[in-house]
C-alpha atoms as a printed R data frame, in Angstrom:
    type eleno elety resid chain resno      x      y       z
1   ATOM     1    CA   MET     A     1 21.372 18.507 -28.886
2   ATOM     2    CA   THR     A     2 21.834 22.044 -27.780
3   ATOM     3    CA   PRO     A     3 23.874 22.118 -24.597
4   ATOM     4    CA   PRO     A     4 21.960 22.723 -21.353
5   ATOM     5    CA   VAL     A     5 23.455 25.811 -19.810
6   ATOM     6    CA   ALA     A     6 23.460 26.332 -16.068
7   ATOM     7    CA   ARG     A     7 25.074 29.778 -16.170
8   ATOM     8    CA   THR     A     8 26.149 32.256 -18.763
9   ATOM     9    CA   TRP     A     9 26.885 35.933 -18.864
10  ATOM    10    CA   ALA     A    10 26.811 38.875 -21.234
11  ATOM    11    CA   ARG     A    11 27.169 42.607 -21.026
12  ATOM    12    CA   ARG     A    12 24.142 44.328 -19.594
13  ATOM    13    CA   GLY     A    13 21.526 44.773 -22.290
14  ATOM    14    CA   HIS     A    14 22.919 42.013 -24.517
15  ATOM    15    CA   THR     A    15 21.332 38.582 -24.698
16  ATOM    16    CA   PRO     A    16 23.913 35.809 -24.472
17  ATOM    17    CA   VAL     A    17 24.013 33.525 -27.503
18  ATOM    18    CA   ILE     A    18 25.508 30.049 -27.461
19  ATOM    19    CA   ARG     A    19 26.605 28.829 -30.857
20  ATOM    20    CA   VAL     A    20 26.376 25.114 -31.547
21  ATOM    21    CA   ARG     A    21 27.823 23.381 -34.598
22  ATOM    22    CA   GLY     A    22 25.215 21.906 -36.895
23  ATOM    23    CA   ARG     A    23 21.996 20.141 -36.076
24  ATOM    24    CA   SER     A    24 21.420 16.448 -35.918
25  ATOM    25    CA   ARG     A    25 18.367 14.260 -36.208
26  ATOM    26    CA   ARG     A    26 19.914 11.784 -33.809
27  ATOM    27    CA   ARG     A    27 18.122 11.602 -30.512
28  ATOM    28    CA   ILE     A    28 18.936 10.259 -27.067
29  ATOM    29    CA   SER     A    29 16.057  9.284 -24.768
30  ATOM    30    CA   ILE     A    30 16.203  8.146 -21.153
31  ATOM    31    CA   ALA     A    31 13.610  6.354 -19.056
32  ATOM    32    CA   ALA     A    32 14.038  6.091 -15.305
33  ATOM    33    CA   LEU     A    33 12.277  4.676 -12.273
34  ATOM    34    CA   ALA     A    34 12.894  6.177  -8.842
35  ATOM    35    CA   CYS     A    35 12.234  3.252  -6.500
36  ATOM    36    CA   TYR     A    36 11.266  3.752  -2.865
37  ATOM    37    CA   LYS     A    37 10.487  1.226  -0.137
38  ATOM    38    CA   PRO     A    38 10.083  2.152   3.540
39  ATOM    39    CA   GLY     A    39 13.095  1.060   5.554
40  ATOM    40    CA   GLU     A    40 15.248  0.375   2.509
41  ATOM    41    CA   ARG     A    41 17.694  2.353   0.406
42  ATOM    42    CA   SER     A    42 16.126  4.257  -2.485
43  ATOM    43    CA   ARG     A    43 17.113  3.019  -5.917
44  ATOM    44    CA   LEU     A    44 17.266  4.390  -9.421
45  ATOM    45    CA   ILE     A    45 16.769  2.132 -12.416
46  ATOM    46    CA   TYR     A    46 17.305  3.746 -15.802
47  ATOM    47    CA   ARG     A    47 17.841  2.957 -19.422
48  ATOM    48    CA   PRO     A    48 19.181  5.335 -22.100
49  ATOM    49    CA   ARG     A    49 18.188  4.748 -25.712
50  ATOM    50    CA   ARG     A    50 19.876  6.157 -28.772
51  ATOM    51    CA   ASP     A    51 17.897  6.491 -31.971
52  ATOM    52    CA   ASP     A    52 19.917  4.454 -34.412
53  ATOM    53    CA   GLY     A    53 17.384  4.794 -37.225
54  ATOM    54    CA   ARG     A    54 16.869  1.031 -37.386
55  ATOM    55    CA   ARG     A    55 13.825  0.617 -35.143
56  ATOM    56    CA   ASP     A    56 10.435  1.090 -36.762
57  ATOM    57    CA   GLY     A    57 11.073  4.807 -37.360
58  ATOM    58    CA   ARG     A    58 10.492  5.584 -33.671
59  ATOM    59    CA   LYS     A    59 12.936  8.042 -32.100
60  ATOM    60    CA   SER     A    60 11.865  7.693 -28.477
61  ATOM    61    CA   PHE     A    61 10.790  4.881 -26.157
62  ATOM    62    CA   ALA     A    62  7.908  2.704 -27.314
63  ATOM    63    CA   TRP     A    63  5.499  1.115 -24.851
64  ATOM    64    CA   THR     A    64  7.413 -2.152 -25.309
65  ATOM    65    CA   ASP     A    65 10.589 -0.441 -24.041
66  ATOM    66    CA   TYR     A    66  8.733  0.690 -20.913
67  ATOM    67    CA   ARG     A    67  7.326 -2.824 -20.517
68  ATOM    68    CA   ASP     A    68 10.842 -4.257 -20.650
69  ATOM    69    CA   LEU     A    69 12.095 -1.671 -18.143
70  ATOM    70    CA   LEU     A    70  9.276 -2.528 -15.717
71  ATOM    71    CA   THR     A    71  9.922 -6.253 -16.088
72  ATOM    72    CA   THR     A    72 13.625 -5.706 -15.390
73  ATOM    73    CA   ALA     A    73 12.774 -3.545 -12.357
74  ATOM    74    CA   HIS     A    74 10.418 -6.237 -11.051
75  ATOM    75    CA   ILE     A    75 13.195 -8.827 -11.291
76  ATOM    76    CA   GLN     A    76 15.829 -6.518  -9.709
77  ATOM    77    CA   LEU     A    77 13.567 -5.353  -6.886
78  ATOM    78    CA   GLY     A    78 12.169 -8.814  -6.230
79  ATOM    79    CA   GLY     A    79  8.650 -7.765  -5.344
80  ATOM    80    CA   PRO     A    80  5.474 -6.003  -6.384
81  ATOM    81    CA   ILE     A    81  5.671 -2.505  -7.845
82  ATOM    82    CA   VAL     A    82  3.363  0.421  -7.239
83  ATOM    83    CA   LEU     A    83  4.000  2.743 -10.149
84  ATOM    84    CA   VAL     A    84  3.115  6.431 -10.072
85  ATOM    85    CA   TRP     A    85  3.185  7.640 -13.641
86  ATOM    86    CA   ASP     A    86  2.677 10.868 -15.501
87  ATOM    87    CA   ASN     A    87  0.437 11.099 -18.546
88  ATOM    88    CA   LEU     A    88  3.016 10.633 -21.272
89  ATOM    89    CA   ASN     A    89  1.160  9.279 -24.303
90  ATOM    90    CA   VAL     A    90  3.262  6.089 -24.365
91  ATOM    91    CA   HIS     A    91  2.323  5.385 -20.735
92  ATOM    92    CA   LEU     A    92 -1.329  5.515 -21.766
93  ATOM    93    CA   ALA     A    93 -0.946  3.387 -24.924
94  ATOM    94    CA   TYR     A    94 -3.364  0.512 -25.439
95  ATOM    95    CA   GLY     A    95 -0.615 -2.134 -25.431
96  ATOM    96    CA   MET     A    96  0.822 -0.700 -22.198
97  ATOM    97    CA   ARG     A    97 -2.607 -0.730 -20.515
98  ATOM    98    CA   GLN     A    98 -3.104 -4.358 -21.550
99  ATOM    99    CA   PHE     A    99  0.314 -5.307 -20.168
100 ATOM   100    CA   ILE     A   100 -0.442 -3.564 -16.850
101 ATOM   101    CA   ASP     A   101 -3.810 -5.302 -16.547
102 ATOM   102    CA   ARG     A   102 -2.171 -8.730 -16.967
103 ATOM   103    CA   GLN     A   103  0.435 -8.231 -14.225
104 ATOM   104    CA   ASP     A   104 -0.585 -9.066 -10.658
105 ATOM   105    CA   TRP     A   105  2.693 -7.561  -9.361
106 ATOM   106    CA   LEU     A   106  2.029 -4.124 -10.865
107 ATOM   107    CA   THR     A   107 -0.327 -1.409  -9.605
108 ATOM   108    CA   VAL     A   108 -0.405  1.893 -11.489
109 ATOM   109    CA   TYR     A   109 -1.604  5.311 -10.377
110 ATOM   110    CA   GLN     A   110 -1.735  8.133 -12.900
111 ATOM   111    CA   LEU     A   111 -0.652 11.593 -11.835
112 ATOM   112    CA   PRO     A   112 -2.980 14.461 -12.724
113 ATOM   113    CA   SER     A   113 -2.329 16.125 -16.067
114 ATOM   114    CA   TYR     A   114  0.372 18.799 -16.073
115 ATOM   115    CA   ALA     A   115  1.710 17.935 -12.598
116 ATOM   116    CA   PRO     A   116  5.488 17.530 -13.005
117 ATOM   117    CA   ASP     A   117  5.892 18.871  -9.469
118 ATOM   118    CA   LEU     A   118  4.398 15.562  -8.201
119 ATOM   119    CA   ASN     A   119  6.795 13.362 -10.187
120 ATOM   120    CA   PRO     A   120 10.037 12.459  -8.340
121 ATOM   121    CA   VAL     A   121 11.747 11.505 -11.605
122 ATOM   122    CA   GLU     A   122 11.483 15.136 -12.725
123 ATOM   123    CA   GLY     A   123 13.830 15.895  -9.828
124 ATOM   124    CA   ILE     A   124 16.273 13.308 -11.187
125 ATOM   125    CA   TRP     A   125 16.223 15.035 -14.600
126 ATOM   126    CA   SER     A   126 16.791 18.367 -12.896
127 ATOM   127    CA   LEU     A   127 19.806 17.010 -10.993
128 ATOM   128    CA   LEU     A   128 21.211 15.576 -14.213
129 ATOM   129    CA   ARG     A   129 20.672 18.775 -16.233
130 ATOM   130    CA   ARG     A   130 21.999 21.135 -13.535
131 ATOM   131    CA   GLY     A   131 24.959 18.947 -12.666
132 ATOM   132    CA   TRP     A   132 26.590 16.539 -15.080
133 ATOM   133    CA   LEU     A   133 25.066 17.838 -18.308
134 ATOM   134    CA   SER     A   134 25.345 21.573 -17.670
135 ATOM   135    CA   ASN     A   135 27.753 23.792 -19.560
136 ATOM   136    CA   THR     A   136 28.935 21.005 -21.854
137 ATOM   137    CA   ALA     A   137 28.914 20.944 -25.631
138 ATOM   138    CA   PHE     A   138 28.830 17.268 -26.543
139 ATOM   139    CA   THR     A   139 31.043 16.307 -29.439
140 ATOM   140    CA   THR     A   140 29.279 13.045 -30.339
141 ATOM   141    CA   PRO     A   141 26.148 11.152 -29.294
142 ATOM   142    CA   GLU     A   142 28.469  8.652 -27.578
143 ATOM   143    CA   HIS     A   143 29.972 11.485 -25.513
144 ATOM   144    CA   LEU     A   144 26.454 12.487 -24.428
145 ATOM   145    CA   ILE     A   145 25.450  8.906 -23.542
146 ATOM   146    CA   GLN     A   146 28.687  8.386 -21.584
147 ATOM   147    CA   THR     A   147 28.092 11.604 -19.614
148 ATOM   148    CA   ILE     A   148 24.446 10.653 -18.956
149 ATOM   149    CA   ARG     A   149 25.499  7.219 -17.667
150 ATOM   150    CA   GLN     A   150 28.157  8.771 -15.407
151 ATOM   151    CA   GLY     A   151 25.662 11.265 -13.993
152 ATOM   152    CA   MET     A   152 22.948  8.653 -13.462
153 ATOM   153    CA   ARG     A   153 25.471  6.323 -11.789
154 ATOM   154    CA   LYS     A   154 26.509  9.110  -9.415
155 ATOM   155    CA   ILE     A   155 22.843  9.715  -8.534
156 ATOM   156    CA   GLN     A   156 22.258  5.952  -8.131
157 ATOM   157    CA   TYR     A   157 24.970  5.713  -5.488
158 ATOM   158    CA   ARG     A   158 23.619  8.686  -3.541
159 ATOM   159    CA   PRO     A   159 20.236  7.552  -2.202
160 ATOM   160    CA   HIS     A   160 19.826 10.819  -0.292
161 ATOM   161    CA   LEU     A   161 19.528 12.583  -3.681
162 ATOM   162    CA   ILE     A   162 16.796 10.153  -4.771
163 ATOM   163    CA   ASP     A   163 15.056 10.631  -1.395
164 ATOM   164    CA   GLY     A   164 15.281 14.393  -1.892
165 ATOM   165    CA   CYS     A   165 13.466 14.090  -5.213
166 ATOM   166    CA   LEU     A   166 10.558 12.393  -3.425
167 ATOM   167    CA   ALA     A   167 10.621 14.958  -0.611
168 ATOM   168    CA   GLY     A   168 10.498 17.741  -3.199
169 ATOM   169    CA   THR     A   169  7.144 16.465  -4.432
170 ATOM   170    CA   GLY     A   170  5.522 16.603  -0.995
171 ATOM   171    CA   LEU     A   171  4.418 12.970  -1.409
172 ATOM   172    CA   SER     A   172  5.155 10.313   1.191
173 ATOM   173    CA   LEU     A   173  5.529  6.531   1.236
174 ATOM   174    CA   THR     A   174  2.997  5.998   3.985
175 ATOM   175    CA   SER     A   175 -0.696  5.929   3.303
176 ATOM   176    CA   THR     A   176 -2.969  7.878   5.570
177 ATOM   177    CA   THR     A   177 -6.407  6.496   6.223
178 ATOM   178    CA   SER     A   178 -8.991  8.310   8.268
């Protein structure tokens, strides 16, 4: 992974170059749910996944991983879930759609295509990239995962940050009917 850089400098007229040792086919993926309920503390449920090369050749989350995350969230939150999702291909997979249709506790709304500004979780990724992951060259995948977990934990325990991610979208928790 090339390090995310928050700030760098170079002499005027020279493009800064960050050198990184080697390239790796290893991949770290993260899935997260920003959970909001009126009158209650906002929550963040996440799961990192490291590609260990042993799972069906897939490097990122499969629909079954998202299914498991949603089931875990349902148990932790103890109630129905209204899910607002972007159009990631795995979210639209046939198996995922079948799972959603079978759950009476799950309602899903799809965001319009190419609308990351309406997705509160994009704000979480921005906080993570600009804060805990910025200006760091990770020495090992474990170092990266440890730093991701620390950053996500810090965000988890600061509900005002999670609330700010929702506020940044312009969406609200209340429905308006005319």
